[in-house]
C-alpha positions as CSV (number, residue, x, y, z in Angstrom):
1,X,-38.1,-27.2,-50.6
2,X,-38.1,-24.3,-47.4
3,X,-35.7,-26.2,-45.1
4,X,-38.8,-26.4,-41.9
5,X,-40.8,-28.7,-43.9
6,X,-37.7,-31.1,-45.2
7,X,-36.4,-31.3,-41.6
8,X,-40.0,-32.2,-40.1
9,X,-40.3,-34.7,-42.6
10,X,-36.9,-36.6,-41.6
11,X,-35.0,-35.6,-44.9
12,X,-31.3,-35.6,-44.8
13,X,-30.4,-32.3,-45.6
14,X,-27.4,-31.0,-48.2
15,X,-24.6,-28.5,-47.2
16,X,-24.7,-25.6,-48.8
17,X,-21.4,-22.7,-49.1
18,X,-22.5,-19.6,-48.4
19,X,-20.7,-16.2,-49.2
20,X,-17.9,-16.2,-46.9
21,X,-17.2,-19.8,-48.1
22,X,-18.2,-22.0,-45.0
23,X,-20.7,-24.8,-46.1
24,X,-23.2,-25.4,-43.7
25,X,-27.2,-26.6,-42.9
26,X,-29.9,-24.4,-42.4
27,X,-30.2,-25.8,-38.9
28,X,-27.1,-24.1,-37.9
29,X,-27.6,-21.3,-39.7
30,X,-28.5,-17.5,-38.9
31,X,-31.2,-17.5,-41.3
32,X,-32.3,-13.9,-40.0
33,X,-29.2,-12.8,-40.9
34,X,-29.6,-12.6,-44.4
35,X,-32.7,-10.0,-43.7
36,X,-31.0,-7.7,-41.8
37,X,-27.9,-7.5,-44.3
38,X,-30.5,-6.9,-46.3
39,X,-32.2,-4.3,-44.5
40,X,-28.7,-2.9,-43.9
41,X,-27.7,-3.0,-47.7
42,X,-30.9,-1.8,-49.0
43,X,-32.5,-4.7,-50.3
44,X,-35.3,-4.1,-49.0
45,X,-37.2,-0.5,-50.4
46,X,-37.7,2.0,-47.3
47,X,-41.1,2.9,-48.6
48,X,-43.6,-0.2,-47.7
49,X,-45.5,1.1,-50.8
50,X,-42.8,0.5,-53.2
51,X,-42.1,-2.4,-55.2
52,X,-40.3,-5.0,-53.8
53,X,-40.4,-7.5,-56.7
54,X,-36.6,-7.5,-56.7
55,X,-36.0,-8.0,-53.1
56,X,-34.2,-11.2,-53.1
57,X,-31.5,-12.7,-49.9
58,X,-29.6,-14.5,-51.9
59,X,-25.6,-15.1,-51.1
60,X,-25.5,-12.1,-48.5
61,X,-22.1,-11.8,-46.2
62,X,-21.9,-13.4,-42.8
63,X,-20.0,-16.6,-41.6
64,X,-23.5,-18.2,-40.5
65,X,-25.9,-16.4,-42.9
66,X,-27.8,-18.9,-44.5
67,X,-27.5,-18.4,-48.8
68,X,-31.3,-18.9,-50.0
69,X,-33.4,-17.0,-47.6
70,X,-36.9,-16.3,-48.2
71,X,-39.1,-14.0,-46.7
72,X,-43.3,-14.6,-46.7
73,X,-45.4,-11.4,-47.3
74,X,-48.8,-10.5,-46.6
75,X,-50.1,-7.9,-48.9
76,X,-52.4,-5.3,-47.8
77,X,-54.3,-2.6,-49.5
78,X,-52.8,0.6,-48.4
79,X,-56.4,2.6,-48.1
80,X,-58.8,1.0,-46.2
81,X,-60.6,4.1,-45.6
82,X,-63.6,2.5,-47.1
83,X,-63.2,-1.0,-45.6
84,X,-65.9,-1.8,-43.1
85,X,-64.6,-0.8,-39.6
86,X,-65.0,-3.9,-38.1
87,X,-62.9,-6.1,-40.6
88,X,-60.5,-3.0,-40.7
89,X,-60.0,-3.3,-36.7
90,X,-59.9,-7.3,-37.0
91,X,-57.4,-7.4,-39.6
92,X,-55.8,-4.9,-38.1
93,X,-55.3,-6.9,-34.7
94,X,-54.4,-10.1,-36.6
95,X,-51.5,-8.2,-38.2
96,X,-50.2,-6.8,-35.3
97,X,-50.6,-10.2,-33.7
98,X,-48.6,-12.1,-35.7
99,X,-45.9,-10.0,-35.6
100,X,-45.9,-10.0,-31.7
101,X,-43.5,-12.3,-29.9
102,X,-46.2,-14.1,-29.6
103,X,-46.9,-14.6,-33.0
104,X,-43.5,-14.9,-34.1
105,X,-43.1,-18.1,-31.4
106,X,-46.0,-19.7,-33.3
107,X,-44.3,-18.8,-36.6
108,X,-41.3,-21.0,-35.3
109,X,-43.8,-23.9,-34.2
110,X,-45.2,-24.0,-37.9
111,X,-41.7,-24.6,-38.9
112,X,-40.4,-20.6,-39.8
113,X,-37.8,-19.1,-37.9
114,X,-38.0,-15.8,-35.5
115,X,-37.7,-12.8,-38.0
116,X,-34.8,-10.6,-37.0
117,X,-35.9,-7.2,-35.2
118,X,-35.0,-5.2,-38.4
119,X,-37.5,-7.1,-40.5
120,X,-40.6,-6.6,-37.5
121,X,-40.0,-2.7,-37.5
122,X,-39.9,-3.0,-41.6
123,X,-43.5,-5.0,-40.9
124,X,-44.8,-2.4,-38.3
125,X,-44.0,0.9,-40.5
126,X,-45.9,-0.8,-43.3
127,X,-48.5,-1.1,-40.9
128,X,-48.3,2.2,-39.4
129,X,-48.8,3.7,-43.4
130,X,-52.1,2.4,-43.7
131,X,-54.9,4.8,-44.0
132,X,-57.8,3.4,-41.7
133,X,-61.4,4.3,-41.2
134,X,-62.1,7.3,-39.0
135,X,-64.2,5.5,-37.1
136,X,-62.5,2.3,-37.4
137,X,-63.4,-0.6,-34.5
138,X,-59.5,-0.5,-32.3
139,X,-59.0,-4.0,-30.2
140,X,-56.7,-3.7,-27.2
141,X,-54.8,-6.1,-26.4
142,X,-55.1,-7.2,-22.9
143,X,-51.4,-9.2,-22.1
144,X,-51.8,-8.1,-18.4
145,X,-55.0,-7.2,-16.4
146,X,-56.9,-4.7,-17.1
147,X,-59.6,-4.9,-14.6
148,X,-62.7,-4.0,-15.5
149,X,-61.5,-2.9,-18.6
150,X,-60.7,-6.2,-19.9
151,X,-63.9,-7.0,-20.2
152,X,-65.2,-4.7,-22.7
153,X,-65.9,-4.9,-26.0
154,X,-63.1,-5.2,-28.6
155,X,-61.0,-7.0,-26.0
156,X,-58.2,-9.9,-27.2
157,X,-57.1,-10.9,-23.7
158,X,-55.0,-13.5,-23.7
159,X,-56.6,-13.9,-20.1
160,X,-59.7,-15.7,-21.9
161,X,-58.3,-19.1,-23.6
162,X,-60.4,-21.5,-25.4
163,X,-60.6,-25.1,-24.7
164,X,-59.2,-26.2,-28.0
165,X,-56.3,-24.3,-27.2
166,X,-55.5,-25.6,-23.4
167,X,-55.9,-29.2,-25.1
168,X,-53.3,-28.0,-27.9
169,X,-50.8,-27.1,-25.2
170,X,-51.5,-30.5,-23.2
171,X,-51.4,-32.9,-26.1
172,X,-48.1,-31.4,-27.8
173,X,-47.3,-35.3,-27.8
174,X,-50.3,-36.9,-28.9
175,X,-51.0,-34.1,-31.5
176,X,-53.2,-36.2,-34.0
177,X,-55.8,-36.7,-31.0
178,X,-55.5,-32.6,-30.3
179,X,-56.2,-31.7,-33.9
180,X,-58.9,-34.2,-33.9
181,X,-60.2,-32.5,-31.0
182,X,-59.5,-29.1,-31.8
183,X,-62.1,-29.8,-35.2
184,X,-64.4,-30.8,-32.9
185,X,-64.5,-28.0,-30.8
186,X,-64.5,-25.5,-33.5
187,X,-67.3,-27.2,-35.1
188,X,-69.6,-26.8,-31.9
189,X,-68.2,-23.0,-31.5
190,X,-69.4,-22.6,-35.1
191,X,-73.0,-23.7,-34.1
192,X,-73.4,-21.5,-31.1
193,X,-75.0,-18.4,-31.4
194,X,-76.4,-16.4,-34.4
195,X,-74.9,-13.0,-33.9
196,X,-73.6,-11.5,-36.6
197,X,-69.8,-12.1,-36.7
198,X,-66.7,-9.8,-37.6
199,X,-65.1,-11.0,-40.9
200,X,-61.6,-11.1,-41.9
201,X,-60.5,-13.7,-44.9
202,X,-57.3,-14.1,-47.0
203,X,-55.8,-16.2,-49.7
204,X,-52.8,-17.0,-51.1
205,X,-49.1,-19.4,-50.3
206,X,-49.5,-22.8,-48.5
207,X,-46.5,-22.7,-46.1
208,X,-47.8,-20.0,-43.6
209,X,-51.8,-21.6,-43.8
210,X,-51.4,-23.6,-40.5
211,X,-50.1,-20.8,-38.4
212,X,-52.9,-18.5,-39.9
213,X,-55.6,-21.1,-38.8
214,X,-53.8,-21.5,-35.1
215,X,-53.8,-17.4,-35.1
216,X,-57.1,-17.1,-36.2
217,X,-58.3,-19.9,-33.2
218,X,-56.7,-17.8,-30.9
219,X,-58.2,-14.7,-31.9
220,X,-61.6,-16.2,-31.7
221,X,-61.1,-17.9,-28.7
222,X,-59.8,-14.4,-27.0
223,X,-62.5,-11.9,-28.3
224,X,-65.6,-11.4,-26.7
225,X,-67.3,-10.4,-30.0
226,X,-67.9,-13.4,-32.6
227,X,-65.2,-13.5,-35.1
228,X,-65.2,-15.8,-38.5
229,X,-61.8,-15.8,-39.9
230,X,-60.6,-17.9,-42.6
231,X,-57.7,-18.1,-45.0
232,X,-57.6,-20.3,-48.7
233,X,-54.3,-22.1,-49.1
234,X,-54.0,-21.6,-52.8
235,X,-50.1,-20.6,-53.6
236,X,-48.5,-17.8,-53.8
237,X,-49.6,-16.8,-57.5
238,X,-52.8,-17.1,-57.0
239,X,-52.8,-15.1,-53.9
240,X,-51.2,-12.3,-56.1
241,X,-54.2,-13.1,-58.7
242,X,-56.8,-12.2,-56.3
243,X,-55.1,-9.6,-54.6
244,X,-55.0,-7.7,-58.0
245,X,-58.8,-8.9,-58.9
246,X,-57.9,-8.3,-62.9
247,X,-61.3,-10.3,-63.7
248,X,-63.0,-8.2,-61.2
249,X,-62.4,-4.5,-62.2
250,X,-59.3,-4.7,-60.3
251,X,-61.2,-5.2,-56.7
252,X,-59.2,-7.6,-54.1
253,X,-61.4,-10.6,-53.6
254,X,-60.3,-11.0,-49.9
255,X,-59.0,-8.8,-46.9
256,X,-55.4,-9.6,-47.7
257,X,-53.0,-11.9,-49.9
258,X,-50.1,-13.6,-48.7
259,X,-46.8,-14.7,-50.8
260,X,-43.6,-16.3,-50.1
261,X,-42.4,-14.0,-52.9
262,X,-42.8,-10.0,-53.6
263,X,-45.8,-9.2,-55.4
264,X,-44.3,-9.5,-59.1
265,X,-43.4,-6.6,-60.7
266,X,-46.0,-7.1,-63.9
267,X,-48.8,-7.3,-60.9
268,X,-47.4,-4.5,-59.0
269,X,-47.4,-2.1,-62.3
270,X,-51.3,-3.8,-62.4
271,X,-52.4,-1.9,-59.3
272,X,-50.5,1.3,-60.1
273,X,-52.3,1.5,-63.4
274,X,-55.8,1.5,-61.4
275,X,-55.0,3.9,-58.6
276,X,-54.4,1.2,-56.0
277,X,-51.2,1.3,-53.4
278,X,-50.0,-1.6,-51.8
279,X,-48.4,-2.4,-48.8
280,X,-45.6,-5.5,-48.7
281,X,-46.1,-6.9,-44.8
282,X,-43.4,-9.4,-43.9
283,X,-44.5,-11.4,-41.4
284,X,-42.0,-14.8,-41.4
285,X,-38.7,-16.2,-42.7
286,X,-37.5,-19.3,-43.5
287,X,-34.6,-21.3,-45.3
288,X,-34.8,-22.4,-48.6
289,X,-32.2,-26.2,-48.7
290,X,-31.4,-29.0,-50.5
291,X,-32.1,-32.8,-49.6
292,X,-30.9,-36.1,-50.3
293,X,-31.5,-39.7,-50.4
294,X,-28.3,-41.3,-50.2
295,X,-27.9,-43.7,-47.6
296,X,-26.1,-42.7,-44.8
297,X,-23.6,-45.7,-45.5
298,X,-22.4,-43.8,-48.8
299,X,-21.9,-40.4,-47.5
300,X,-18.5,-41.3,-45.2
301,X,-19.5,-40.1,-42.3
302,X,-19.8,-36.3,-43.7
303,X,-22.9,-34.3,-44.8
304,X,-22.4,-33.8,-48.6
305,X,-21.3,-30.2,-49.5
306,X,-22.3,-28.3,-52.1
307,X,-21.2,-24.8,-53.6
308,X,-23.5,-22.6,-55.4
309,X,-21.5,-23.3,-58.9
310,X,-22.3,-27.0,-58.5
311,X,-26.1,-26.4,-57.3
312,X,-26.4,-24.2,-60.4
313,X,-25.1,-26.9,-62.9
314,X,-27.0,-29.8,-61.1
315,X,-30.4,-27.6,-61.7
316,X,-29.1,-26.8,-65.6
317,X,-28.5,-30.6,-65.9
318,X,-25.1,-30.5,-66.5
319,X,-24.1,-32.7,-63.6
320,X,-26.7,-35.8,-63.1
321,X,-24.9,-38.1,-61.0
322,X,-23.3,-37.8,-57.3
323,X,-20.3,-39.7,-58.4
324,X,-19.8,-36.6,-61.3
325,X,-16.1,-35.8,-60.5
326,X,-16.5,-32.2,-59.3
327,X,-19.3,-33.4,-56.7
328,X,-16.5,-36.1,-55.8
329,X,-14.1,-33.3,-55.3
330,X,-15.8,-31.1,-52.6
331,X,-17.0,-34.9,-50.9
332,X,-14.3,-37.1,-51.7
333,X,-15.1,-40.0,-48.6
334,X,-18.7,-40.3,-50.4
335,X,-19.3,-43.8,-52.4
336,X,-22.3,-43.0,-54.0
337,X,-22.4,-44.1,-57.6
338,X,-25.2,-42.1,-58.8
């Protein structure tokens, strides 16, 4: 599973051997280094509208590089020229926010690791390749006081805060209560006003869903206009399916899709065959890790060390017990019997 959720759940992590022969846990690894190495070595396409189906961040060099790294992508149409001008503007604002320093800090709070600058640059290049509507609404980000300009329409102002956002920061130690309060406040906010809202809707992988919802909350609180932003956590494969939309004449069923894997080669080919170009925008990075339930008393004071061959044999069913001689050879102090 992804290491963030495994560690947050209190699971015991197995130390994996990386390309340089170093055994380490994800908490001590440089997860972002895999993405940087991947970009430097040409693993990622330089054209963000090309297929990313062959992008894999496995077993890349570096003494602290994590050997199994995932990237979360948002799938976007390249051509937004016919998209509603307000929806297009809000979607761009959301995309720019989540790859900004504040957005990446929120990603860390939601169990990812910060993207390295090389991956952020790749994400920005993808957004720069979008064909926007000529009359698109451009949201301005007020990070430092703009004076009167900050009161105008289409300003996402860091100076505006919702009470829900304030409480979230104040009640970190009482997270359950903060969530309940936030839900109540959001219900109240939704009931206020009858003016039409700017809308953006997405669907896909469950991993970043809490992060996306938190960013939606922040943007809705900081905008002068009424915003309505939703994300359905339905899994990467369903996110791909709904973005491709084969049952609806190959029309996307949401403004964006999201997945912890690149768009598959077959789905990408379907888009190309129907005259659609898409962009992969990397927005988050994380480690895939292995965890165990062996009692601490049976470990001999050391973490479990597994190399890639042992992992492959375990998943192939060739090794089914912890006391297998080849596992014991790597972990001589371990006394587990099954």
